[in-house]
N, CA, C, O and CB atoms as a CASP TS submission, in Angstrom:
PFRMAT TS
TARGET T0000
AUTHOR 0000-0000-0000
METHOD Language model
MODEL 1
PARENT N/A
ATOM      1  N   MET     1     -29.991 122.449-247.370  1.00  0.00           N
ATOM      2  CA  MET     1     -30.722 121.211-247.290  1.00  0.00           C
ATOM      3  C   MET     1     -30.962 120.884-245.810  1.00  0.00           C
ATOM      4  O   MET     1     -30.015 120.797-245.028  1.00  0.00           O
ATOM      5  CB  MET     1     -29.956 120.066-248.012  1.00  0.00           C
ATOM      6  N   ALA     2     -32.210 120.708-245.440  1.00  0.00           N
ATOM      7  CA  ALA     2     -32.571 120.416-244.060  1.00  0.00           C
ATOM      8  C   ALA     2     -32.600 118.901-243.852  1.00  0.00           C
ATOM      9  O   ALA     2     -33.107 118.165-244.699  1.00  0.00           O
ATOM     10  CB  ALA     2     -33.944 121.049-243.703  1.00  0.00           C
ATOM     11  N   PRO     3     -32.059 118.441-242.734  1.00  0.00           N
ATOM     12  CA  PRO     3     -32.093 116.992-242.487  1.00  0.00           C
ATOM     13  C   PRO     3     -33.523 116.528-242.224  1.00  0.00           C
ATOM     14  O   PRO     3     -34.320 117.226-241.597  1.00  0.00           O
ATOM     15  CB  PRO     3     -31.184 116.621-241.291  1.00  0.00           C
ATOM     16  N   TYR     4     -33.818 115.342-242.716  1.00  0.00           N
ATOM     17  CA  TYR     4     -35.153 114.768-242.522  1.00  0.00           C
ATOM     18  C   TYR     4     -35.338 114.297-241.083  1.00  0.00           C
ATOM     19  O   TYR     4     -36.392 114.497-240.478  1.00  0.00           O
ATOM     20  CB  TYR     4     -35.384 113.596-243.495  1.00  0.00           C
ATOM     21  N   TYR     5     -34.300 113.674-240.552  1.00  0.00           N
ATOM     22  CA  TYR     5     -34.384 113.156-239.192  1.00  0.00           C
ATOM     23  C   TYR     5     -33.046 113.411-238.525  1.00  0.00           C
ATOM     24  O   TYR     5     -32.028 112.854-238.936  1.00  0.00           O
ATOM     25  CB  TYR     5     -34.752 111.630-239.173  1.00  0.00           C
ATOM     26  N   ASP     6     -33.040 114.249-237.499  1.00  0.00           N
ATOM     27  CA  ASP     6     -31.809 114.594-236.796  1.00  0.00           C
ATOM     28  C   ASP     6     -31.504 113.514-235.763  1.00  0.00           C
ATOM     29  O   ASP     6     -32.271 113.312-234.822  1.00  0.00           O
ATOM     30  CB  ASP     6     -31.925 115.990-236.119  1.00  0.00           C
ATOM     31  N   ARG     7     -30.391 112.831-235.942  1.00  0.00           N
ATOM     32  CA  ARG     7     -30.011 111.744-235.036  1.00  0.00           C
ATOM     33  C   ARG     7     -28.889 112.140-234.074  1.00  0.00           C
ATOM     34  O   ARG     7     -28.237 111.278-233.484  1.00  0.00           O
ATOM     35  CB  ARG     7     -29.583 110.534-235.840  1.00  0.00           C
ATOM     36  N   THR     8     -28.675 113.420-233.924  1.00  0.00           N
ATOM     37  CA  THR     8     -27.598 113.898-233.064  1.00  0.00           C
ATOM     38  C   THR     8     -27.776 113.430-231.626  1.00  0.00           C
ATOM     39  O   THR     8     -26.821 112.951-231.013  1.00  0.00           O
ATOM     40  CB  THR     8     -27.526 115.413-233.108  1.00  0.00           C
ATOM     41  N   SER     9     -28.958 113.559-231.088  1.00  0.00           N
ATOM     42  CA  SER     9     -29.167 113.155-229.690  1.00  0.00           C
ATOM     43  C   SER     9     -29.037 111.647-229.531  1.00  0.00           C
ATOM     44  O   SER     9     -28.530 111.178-228.512  1.00  0.00           O
ATOM     45  CB  SER     9     -30.547 113.616-229.198  1.00  0.00           C
ATOM     46  N   LEU    10     -29.485 110.885-230.516  1.00  0.00           N
ATOM     47  CA  LEU    10     -29.357 109.432-230.457  1.00  0.00           C
ATOM     48  C   LEU    10     -27.885 109.010-230.475  1.00  0.00           C
ATOM     49  O   LEU    10     -27.477 108.138-229.707  1.00  0.00           O
ATOM     50  CB  LEU    10     -30.109 108.782-231.630  1.00  0.00           C
ATOM     51  N   VAL    11     -27.094 109.628-231.348  1.00  0.00           N
ATOM     52  CA  VAL    11     -25.677 109.303-231.435  1.00  0.00           C
ATOM     53  C   VAL    11     -24.952 109.717-230.153  1.00  0.00           C
ATOM     54  O   VAL    11     -24.093 108.985-229.663  1.00  0.00           O
ATOM     55  CB  VAL    11     -25.042 109.991-232.656  1.00  0.00           C
ATOM     56  N   ASP    12     -25.292 110.879-229.614  1.00  0.00           N
ATOM     57  CA  ASP    12     -24.665 111.328-228.368  1.00  0.00           C
ATOM     58  C   ASP    12     -24.987 110.394-227.203  1.00  0.00           C
ATOM     59  O   ASP    12     -24.108 110.059-226.409  1.00  0.00           O
ATOM     60  CB  ASP    12     -25.118 112.746-228.034  1.00  0.00           C
ATOM     61  N   THR    13     -26.234 109.983-227.107  1.00  0.00           N
ATOM     62  CA  THR    13     -26.633 109.070-226.038  1.00  0.00           C
ATOM     63  C   THR    13     -25.943 107.719-226.178  1.00  0.00           C
ATOM     64  O   THR    13     -25.476 107.148-225.192  1.00  0.00           O
ATOM     65  CB  THR    13     -28.148 108.885-226.038  1.00  0.00           C
ATOM     66  N   THR    14     -25.881 107.213-227.398  1.00  0.00           N
ATOM     67  CA  THR    14     -25.242 105.929-227.639  1.00  0.00           C
ATOM     68  C   THR    14     -23.748 105.988-227.346  1.00  0.00           C
ATOM     69  O   THR    14     -23.190 105.069-226.746  1.00  0.00           O
ATOM     70  CB  THR    14     -25.475 105.486-229.074  1.00  0.00           C
ATOM     71  N   LEU    15     -23.107 107.065-227.769  1.00  0.00           N
ATOM     72  CA  LEU    15     -21.675 107.223-227.510  1.00  0.00           C
ATOM     73  C   LEU    15     -21.394 107.317-226.019  1.00  0.00           C
ATOM     74  O   LEU    15     -20.427 106.731-225.532  1.00  0.00           O
ATOM     75  CB  LEU    15     -21.136 108.464-228.221  1.00  0.00           C
ATOM     76  N   HIS    16     -22.223 108.043-225.296  1.00  0.00           N
ATOM     77  CA  HIS    16     -22.061 108.147-223.846  1.00  0.00           C
ATOM     78  C   HIS    16     -22.219 106.772-223.184  1.00  0.00           C
ATOM     79  O   HIS    16     -21.463 106.427-222.275  1.00  0.00           O
ATOM     80  CB  HIS    16     -23.086 109.146-223.260  1.00  0.00           C
ATOM     81  N   THR    17     -23.194 105.998-223.639  1.00  0.00           N
ATOM     82  CA  THR    17     -23.428 104.666-223.079  1.00  0.00           C
ATOM     83  C   THR    17     -22.247 103.748-223.345  1.00  0.00           C
ATOM     84  O   THR    17     -21.837 102.999-222.458  1.00  0.00           O
ATOM     85  CB  THR    17     -24.706 104.057-223.660  1.00  0.00           C
ATOM     86  N   VAL    18     -21.697 103.793-224.541  1.00  0.00           N
ATOM     87  CA  VAL    18     -20.548 102.943-224.881  1.00  0.00           C
ATOM     88  C   VAL    18     -19.335 103.319-224.040  1.00  0.00           C
ATOM     89  O   VAL    18     -18.650 102.439-223.517  1.00  0.00           O
ATOM     90  CB  VAL    18     -20.210 103.062-226.381  1.00  0.00           C
ATOM     91  N   ILE    19     -19.064 104.595-223.904  1.00  0.00           N
ATOM     92  CA  ILE    19     -17.912 105.036-223.101  1.00  0.00           C
ATOM     93  C   ILE    19     -18.093 104.649-221.636  1.00  0.00           C
ATOM     94  O   ILE    19     -17.146 104.213-220.981  1.00  0.00           O
ATOM     95  CB  ILE    19     -17.717 106.564-223.225  1.00  0.00           C
ATOM     96  N   GLU    20     -19.313 104.811-221.126  1.00  0.00           N
ATOM     97  CA  GLU    20     -19.585 104.437-219.734  1.00  0.00           C
ATOM     98  C   GLU    20     -19.385 102.935-219.513  1.00  0.00           C
ATOM     99  O   GLU    20     -18.785 102.526-218.519  1.00  0.00           O
ATOM    100  CB  GLU    20     -21.017 104.840-219.345  1.00  0.00           C
ATOM    101  N   ASN    21     -19.885 102.124-220.432  1.00  0.00           N
ATOM    102  CA  ASN    21     -19.742 100.675-220.291  1.00  0.00           C
ATOM    103  C   ASN    21     -18.293 100.228-220.425  1.00  0.00           C
ATOM    104  O   ASN    21     -17.868  99.315-219.717  1.00  0.00           O
ATOM    105  CB  ASN    21     -20.594  99.963-221.325  1.00  0.00           C
ATOM    106  N   LEU    22     -17.530 100.845-221.309  1.00  0.00           N
ATOM    107  CA  LEU    22     -16.107 100.512-221.428  1.00  0.00           C
ATOM    108  C   LEU    22     -15.348 100.880-220.158  1.00  0.00           C
ATOM    109  O   LEU    22     -14.479 100.131-219.711  1.00  0.00           O
ATOM    110  CB  LEU    22     -15.488 101.229-222.634  1.00  0.00           C
ATOM    111  N   THR    23     -15.671 102.015-219.588  1.00  0.00           N
ATOM    112  CA  THR    23     -15.011 102.443-218.349  1.00  0.00           C
ATOM    113  C   THR    23     -15.325 101.477-217.205  1.00  0.00           C
ATOM    114  O   THR    23     -14.426 101.055-216.478  1.00  0.00           O
ATOM    115  CB  THR    23     -15.449 103.876-217.970  1.00  0.00           C
ATOM    116  N   ILE    24     -16.589 101.135-217.052  1.00  0.00           N
ATOM    117  CA  ILE    24     -16.972 100.197-215.999  1.00  0.00           C
ATOM    118  C   ILE    24     -16.306  98.843-216.221  1.00  0.00           C
ATOM    119  O   ILE    24     -15.847  98.209-215.271  1.00  0.00           O
ATOM    120  CB  ILE    24     -18.502 100.038-215.948  1.00  0.00           C
ATOM    121  N   GLY    25     -16.254  98.402-217.476  1.00  0.00           N
ATOM    122  CA  GLY    25     -15.604  97.129-217.791  1.00  0.00           C
ATOM    123  C   GLY    25     -14.127  97.129-217.453  1.00  0.00           C
ATOM    124  O   GLY    25     -13.614  96.149-216.913  1.00  0.00           O
ATOM    125  N   MET    26     -13.430  98.226-217.764  1.00  0.00           N
ATOM    126  CA  MET    26     -12.003  98.302-217.447  1.00  0.00           C
ATOM    127  C   MET    26     -11.762  98.270-215.940  1.00  0.00           C
ATOM    128  O   MET    26     -10.830  97.622-215.465  1.00  0.00           O
ATOM    129  CB  MET    26     -11.396  99.572-218.044  1.00  0.00           C
ATOM    130  N   VAL    27     -12.612  98.974-215.195  1.00  0.00           N
ATOM    131  CA  VAL    27     -12.463  98.983-213.732  1.00  0.00           C
ATOM    132  C   VAL    27     -12.714  97.592-213.165  1.00  0.00           C
ATOM    133  O   VAL    27     -11.975  97.134-212.293  1.00  0.00           O
ATOM    134  CB  VAL    27     -13.432 100.002-213.088  1.00  0.00           C
ATOM    135  N   LEU    28     -13.745  96.921-213.652  1.00  0.00           N
ATOM    136  CA  LEU    28     -14.039  95.579-213.154  1.00  0.00           C
ATOM    137  C   LEU    28     -12.920  94.591-213.490  1.00  0.00           C
ATOM    138  O   LEU    28     -12.552  93.765-212.655  1.00  0.00           O
ATOM    139  CB  LEU    28     -15.360  95.084-213.734  1.00  0.00           C
ATOM    140  N   VAL    29     -12.385  94.673-214.699  1.00  0.00           N
ATOM    141  CA  VAL    29     -11.269  93.793-215.065  1.00  0.00           C
ATOM    142  C   VAL    29     -10.071  94.062-214.170  1.00  0.00           C
ATOM    143  O   VAL    29      -9.400  93.126-213.735  1.00  0.00           O
ATOM    144  CB  VAL    29     -10.881  93.986-216.546  1.00  0.00           C
ATOM    145  N   PHE    30      -9.797  95.321-213.893  1.00  0.00           N
ATOM    146  CA  PHE    30      -8.670  95.666-213.028  1.00  0.00           C
ATOM    147  C   PHE    30      -8.884  95.130-211.615  1.00  0.00           C
ATOM    148  O   PHE    30      -7.949  94.619-211.000  1.00  0.00           O
ATOM    149  CB  PHE    30      -8.469  97.188-212.991  1.00  0.00           C
ATOM    150  N   LEU    31     -10.101  95.243-211.099  1.00  0.00           N
ATOM    151  CA  LEU    31     -10.379  94.722-209.754  1.00  0.00           C
ATOM    152  C   LEU    31     -10.266  93.199-209.709  1.00  0.00           C
ATOM    153  O   LEU    31      -9.766  92.646-208.729  1.00  0.00           O
ATOM    154  CB  LEU    31     -11.778  95.153-209.294  1.00  0.00           C
ATOM    155  N   VAL    32     -10.720  92.525-210.749  1.00  0.00           N
ATOM    156  CA  VAL    32     -10.591  91.067-210.798  1.00  0.00           C
ATOM    157  C   VAL    32      -9.116  90.668-210.882  1.00  0.00           C
ATOM    158  O   VAL    32      -8.701  89.691-210.260  1.00  0.00           O
ATOM    159  CB  VAL    32     -11.375  90.492-212.003  1.00  0.00           C
ATOM    160  N   LEU    33      -8.334  91.417-211.644  1.00  0.00           N
ATOM    161  CA  LEU    33      -6.893  91.129-211.715  1.00  0.00           C
ATOM    162  C   LEU    33      -6.232  91.286-210.350  1.00  0.00           C
ATOM    163  O   LEU    33      -5.416  90.455-209.951  1.00  0.00           O
ATOM    164  CB  LEU    33      -6.210  92.052-212.736  1.00  0.00           C
ATOM    165  N   ILE    34      -6.584  92.348-209.639  1.00  0.00           N
ATOM    166  CA  ILE    34      -6.019  92.547-208.295  1.00  0.00           C
ATOM    167  C   ILE    34      -6.439  91.396-207.380  1.00  0.00           C
ATOM    168  O   ILE    34      -5.631  90.886-206.602  1.00  0.00           O
ATOM    169  CB  ILE    34      -6.479  93.911-207.697  1.00  0.00           C
ATOM    170  N   PHE    35      -7.700  90.994-207.478  1.00  0.00           N
ATOM    171  CA  PHE    35      -8.206  89.933-206.614  1.00  0.00           C
ATOM    172  C   PHE    35      -7.483  88.614-206.873  1.00  0.00           C
ATOM    173  O   PHE    35      -7.056  87.944-205.932  1.00  0.00           O
ATOM    174  CB  PHE    35      -9.708  89.755-206.819  1.00  0.00           C
ATOM    175  N   PHE    36      -7.343  88.239-208.149  1.00  0.00           N
ATOM    176  CA  PHE    36      -6.759  86.942-208.457  1.00  0.00           C
ATOM    177  C   PHE    36      -5.230  86.944-208.384  1.00  0.00           C
ATOM    178  O   PHE    36      -4.624  85.950-207.983  1.00  0.00           O
ATOM    179  CB  PHE    36      -7.200  86.503-209.829  1.00  0.00           C
ATOM    180  N   LEU    37      -4.612  88.051-208.768  1.00  0.00           N
ATOM    181  CA  LEU    37      -3.150  88.083-208.730  1.00  0.00           C
ATOM    182  C   LEU    37      -2.625  88.432-207.341  1.00  0.00           C
ATOM    183  O   LEU    37      -1.531  88.007-206.968  1.00  0.00           O
ATOM    184  CB  LEU    37      -2.621  89.086-209.747  1.00  0.00           C
ATOM    185  N   GLY    38      -3.383  89.190-206.584  1.00  0.00           N
ATOM    186  CA  GLY    38      -3.006  89.499-205.218  1.00  0.00           C
ATOM    187  C   GLY    38      -1.894  90.510-205.079  1.00  0.00           C
ATOM    188  O   GLY    38      -1.356  90.694-203.987  1.00  0.00           O
ATOM    189  N   ASN    39      -1.537  91.171-206.169  1.00  0.00           N
ATOM    190  CA  ASN    39      -0.450  92.132-206.127  1.00  0.00           C
ATOM    191  C   ASN    39      -0.821  93.296-207.040  1.00  0.00           C
ATOM    192  O   ASN    39      -1.160  93.087-208.205  1.00  0.00           O
ATOM    193  CB  ASN    39       0.908  91.479-206.554  1.00  0.00           C
ATOM    194  N   LEU    40      -0.758  94.509-206.523  1.00  0.00           N
ATOM    195  CA  LEU    40      -1.155  95.684-207.293  1.00  0.00           C
ATOM    196  C   LEU    40      -0.239  95.905-208.495  1.00  0.00           C
ATOM    197  O   LEU    40      -0.719  96.209-209.587  1.00  0.00           O
ATOM    198  CB  LEU    40      -1.153  96.920-206.402  1.00  0.00           C
ATOM    199  N   ARG    41       1.055  95.758-208.311  1.00  0.00           N
ATOM    200  CA  ARG    41       2.009  95.994-209.398  1.00  0.00           C
ATOM    201  C   ARG    41       1.783  95.015-210.547  1.00  0.00           C
ATOM    202  O   ARG    41       1.794  95.413-211.712  1.00  0.00           O
ATOM    203  CB  ARG    41       3.452  95.876-208.881  1.00  0.00           C
ATOM    204  N   THR    42       1.581  93.756-210.232  1.00  0.00           N
ATOM    205  CA  THR    42       1.337  92.745-211.260  1.00  0.00           C
ATOM    206  C   THR    42       0.014  93.008-211.970  1.00  0.00           C
ATOM    207  O   THR    42      -0.086  92.813-213.181  1.00  0.00           O
ATOM    208  CB  THR    42       1.338  91.338-210.642  1.00  0.00           C
ATOM    209  N   ALA    43      -0.993  93.443-211.237  1.00  0.00           N
ATOM    210  CA  ALA    43      -2.289  93.741-211.837  1.00  0.00           C
ATOM    211  C   ALA    43      -2.199  94.927-212.793  1.00  0.00           C
ATOM    212  O   ALA    43      -2.838  94.927-213.844  1.00  0.00           O
ATOM    213  CB  ALA    43      -3.322  94.023-210.750  1.00  0.00           C
ATOM    214  N   ILE    44      -1.410  95.932-212.432  1.00  0.00           N
ATOM    215  CA  ILE    44      -1.226  97.092-213.316  1.00  0.00           C
ATOM    216  C   ILE    44      -0.525  96.676-214.599  1.00  0.00           C
ATOM    217  O   ILE    44      -0.920  97.098-215.685  1.00  0.00           O
ATOM    218  CB  ILE    44      -0.420  98.200-212.606  1.00  0.00           C
ATOM    219  N   ILE    45       0.505  95.859-214.487  1.00  0.00           N
ATOM    220  CA  ILE    45       1.236  95.400-215.674  1.00  0.00           C
ATOM    221  C   ILE    45       0.311  94.588-216.580  1.00  0.00           C
ATOM    222  O   ILE    45       0.332  94.765-217.798  1.00  0.00           O
ATOM    223  CB  ILE    45       2.470  94.553-215.265  1.00  0.00           C
ATOM    224  N   ALA    46      -0.491  93.710-216.006  1.00  0.00           N
ATOM    225  CA  ALA    46      -1.421  92.907-216.801  1.00  0.00           C
ATOM    226  C   ALA    46      -2.511  93.787-217.410  1.00  0.00           C
ATOM    227  O   ALA    46      -2.907  93.573-218.555  1.00  0.00           O
ATOM    228  CB  ALA    46      -2.053  91.801-215.937  1.00  0.00           C
ATOM    229  N   ALA    47      -2.998  94.769-216.660  1.00  0.00           N
ATOM    230  CA  ALA    47      -4.053  95.649-217.161  1.00  0.00           C
ATOM    231  C   ALA    47      -3.552  96.509-218.314  1.00  0.00           C
ATOM    232  O   ALA    47      -4.320  96.824-219.223  1.00  0.00           O
ATOM    233  CB  ALA    47      -4.582  96.538-216.037  1.00  0.00           C
ATOM    234  N   ILE    48      -2.296  96.890-218.293  1.00  0.00           N
ATOM    235  CA  ILE    48      -1.729  97.656-219.407  1.00  0.00           C
ATOM    236  C   ILE    48      -1.487  96.744-220.603  1.00  0.00           C
ATOM    237  O   ILE    48      -1.638  97.168-221.748  1.00  0.00           O
ATOM    238  CB  ILE    48      -0.413  98.345-218.984  1.00  0.00           C
ATOM    239  N   ASN    49      -1.119  95.519-220.346  1.00  0.00           N
ATOM    240  CA  ASN    49      -0.784  94.587-221.424  1.00  0.00           C
ATOM    241  C   ASN    49      -2.010  94.138-222.217  1.00  0.00           C
ATOM    242  O   ASN    49      -1.890  93.877-223.414  1.00  0.00           O
ATOM    243  CB  ASN    49      -0.079  93.375-220.852  1.00  0.00           C
ATOM    244  N   ILE    50      -3.168  94.041-221.601  1.00  0.00           N
ATOM    245  CA  ILE    50      -4.367  93.538-222.279  1.00  0.00           C
ATOM    246  C   ILE    50      -4.753  94.410-223.480  1.00  0.00           C
ATOM    247  O   ILE    50      -4.905  93.868-224.574  1.00  0.00           O
ATOM    248  CB  ILE    50      -5.535  93.468-221.292  1.00  0.00           C
ATOM    249  N   PRO    51      -4.920  95.735-223.336  1.00  0.00           N
ATOM    250  CA  PRO    51      -5.276  96.528-224.524  1.00  0.00           C
ATOM    251  C   PRO    51      -4.158  96.598-225.554  1.00  0.00           C
ATOM    252  O   PRO    51      -4.425  96.681-226.753  1.00  0.00           O
ATOM    253  CB  PRO    51      -5.655  97.927-224.111  1.00  0.00           C
ATOM    254  N   LEU    52      -2.903  96.566-225.096  1.00  0.00           N
ATOM    255  CA  LEU    52      -1.790  96.586-226.046  1.00  0.00           C
ATOM    256  C   LEU    52      -1.769  95.323-226.892  1.00  0.00           C
ATOM    257  O   LEU    52      -1.516  95.388-228.095  1.00  0.00           O
ATOM    258  CB  LEU    52      -0.460  96.744-225.309  1.00  0.00           C
ATOM    259  N   ALA    53      -2.029  94.185-226.286  1.00  0.00           N
ATOM    260  CA  ALA    53      -2.084  92.933-227.033  1.00  0.00           C
ATOM    261  C   ALA    53      -3.246  92.937-228.017  1.00  0.00           C
ATOM    262  O   ALA    53      -3.118  92.435-229.134  1.00  0.00           O
ATOM    263  CB  ALA    53      -2.207  91.744-226.077  1.00  0.00           C
ATOM    264  N   LEU    54      -4.369  93.497-227.610  1.00  0.00           N
ATOM    265  CA  LEU    54      -5.526  93.574-228.494  1.00  0.00           C
ATOM    266  C   LEU    54      -5.250  94.488-229.687  1.00  0.00           C
ATOM    267  O   LEU    54      -5.609  94.154-230.816  1.00  0.00           O
ATOM    268  CB  LEU    54      -6.750  94.070-227.723  1.00  0.00           C
ATOM    269  N   CYS    55      -4.620  95.628-229.449  1.00  0.00           N
ATOM    270  CA  CYS    55      -4.259  96.534-230.549  1.00  0.00           C
ATOM    271  C   CYS    55      -3.260  95.880-231.486  1.00  0.00           C
ATOM    272  O   CYS    55      -3.369  96.017-232.705  1.00  0.00           O
ATOM    273  CB  CYS    55      -3.681  97.844-230.003  1.00  0.00           C
ATOM    274  N   GLY    56      -2.291  95.175-230.934  1.00  0.00           N
ATOM    275  CA  GLY    56      -1.320  94.477-231.770  1.00  0.00           C
ATOM    276  C   GLY    56      -1.968  93.395-232.616  1.00  0.00           C
ATOM    277  O   GLY    56      -1.603  93.209-233.777  1.00  0.00           O
ATOM    278  N   ALA    57      -2.921  92.686-232.047  1.00  0.00           N
ATOM    279  CA  ALA    57      -3.612  91.638-232.809  1.00  0.00           C
ATOM    280  C   ALA    57      -4.423  92.244-233.947  1.00  0.00           C
ATOM    281  O   ALA    57      -4.422  91.708-235.055  1.00  0.00           O
ATOM    282  CB  ALA    57      -4.530  90.812-231.888  1.00  0.00           C
ATOM    283  N   PHE    58      -5.110  93.343-233.695  1.00  0.00           N
ATOM    284  CA  PHE    58      -5.859  93.999-234.770  1.00  0.00           C
ATOM    285  C   PHE    58      -4.928  94.558-235.835  1.00  0.00           C
ATOM    286  O   PHE    58      -5.235  94.504-237.026  1.00  0.00           O
ATOM    287  CB  PHE    58      -6.730  95.116-234.205  1.00  0.00           C
ATOM    288  N   HIS    59      -3.798  95.091-235.407  1.00  0.00           N
ATOM    289  CA  HIS    59      -2.836  95.658-236.352  1.00  0.00           C
ATOM    290  C   HIS    59      -2.281  94.575-237.284  1.00  0.00           C
ATOM    291  O   HIS    59      -2.237  94.763-238.500  1.00  0.00           O
ATOM    292  CB  HIS    59      -1.686  96.350-235.595  1.00  0.00           C
ATOM    293  N   PHE    60      -1.864  93.455-236.718  1.00  0.00           N
ATOM    294  CA  PHE    60      -1.306  92.405-237.548  1.00  0.00           C
ATOM    295  C   PHE    60      -2.372  91.691-238.379  1.00  0.00           C
ATOM    296  O   PHE    60      -2.084  91.200-239.471  1.00  0.00           O
ATOM    297  CB  PHE    60      -0.577  91.409-236.686  1.00  0.00           C
ATOM    298  N   ASP    61      -3.588  91.635-237.870  1.00  0.00           N
ATOM    299  CA  ASP    61      -4.675  91.022-238.618  1.00  0.00           C
ATOM    300  C   ASP    61      -5.072  91.879-239.813  1.00  0.00           C
ATOM    301  O   ASP    61      -5.435  91.346-240.861  1.00  0.00           O
ATOM    302  CB  ASP    61      -5.878  90.794-237.711  1.00  0.00           C
ATOM    303  N   ALA    62      -5.009  93.195-239.670  1.00  0.00           N
ATOM    304  CA  ALA    62      -5.391  94.102-240.749  1.00  0.00           C
ATOM    305  C   ALA    62      -4.366  94.082-241.882  1.00  0.00           C
ATOM    306  O   ALA    62      -4.695  94.433-243.015  1.00  0.00           O
ATOM    307  CB  ALA    62      -5.550  95.524-240.213  1.00  0.00           C
ATOM    308  N   ARG    63      -3.160  93.686-241.597  1.00  0.00           N
ATOM    309  CA  ARG    63      -2.128  93.659-242.632  1.00  0.00           C
ATOM    310  C   ARG    63      -2.275  92.462-243.552  1.00  0.00           C
ATOM    311  O   ARG    63      -1.729  92.472-244.656  1.00  0.00           O
ATOM    312  CB  ARG    63      -0.755  93.648-241.999  1.00  0.00           C
ATOM    313  N   HIS    64      -2.996  91.430-243.133  1.00  0.00           N
ATOM    314  CA  HIS    64      -3.110  90.223-243.958  1.00  0.00           C
ATOM    315  C   HIS    64      -4.497  90.020-244.468  1.00  0.00           C
ATOM    316  O   HIS    64      -4.757  89.048-245.178  1.00  0.00           O
ATOM    317  CB  HIS    64      -2.685  89.014-243.189  1.00  0.00           C
TER
END
């Protein structure tokens, strides 16, 4: 069975764009944390905590 419309290139382009935007967003958040907190160690701890808190919230939300 031949596909009617091959969307492989569209999906690849979209996935690349999403990954690029997430990477840029993480870097910008990290730089803002360094700027406002004024300490690299504190900014790293906060930057690690943000995605962990988000994953925990999704995990507990999915259970209910």
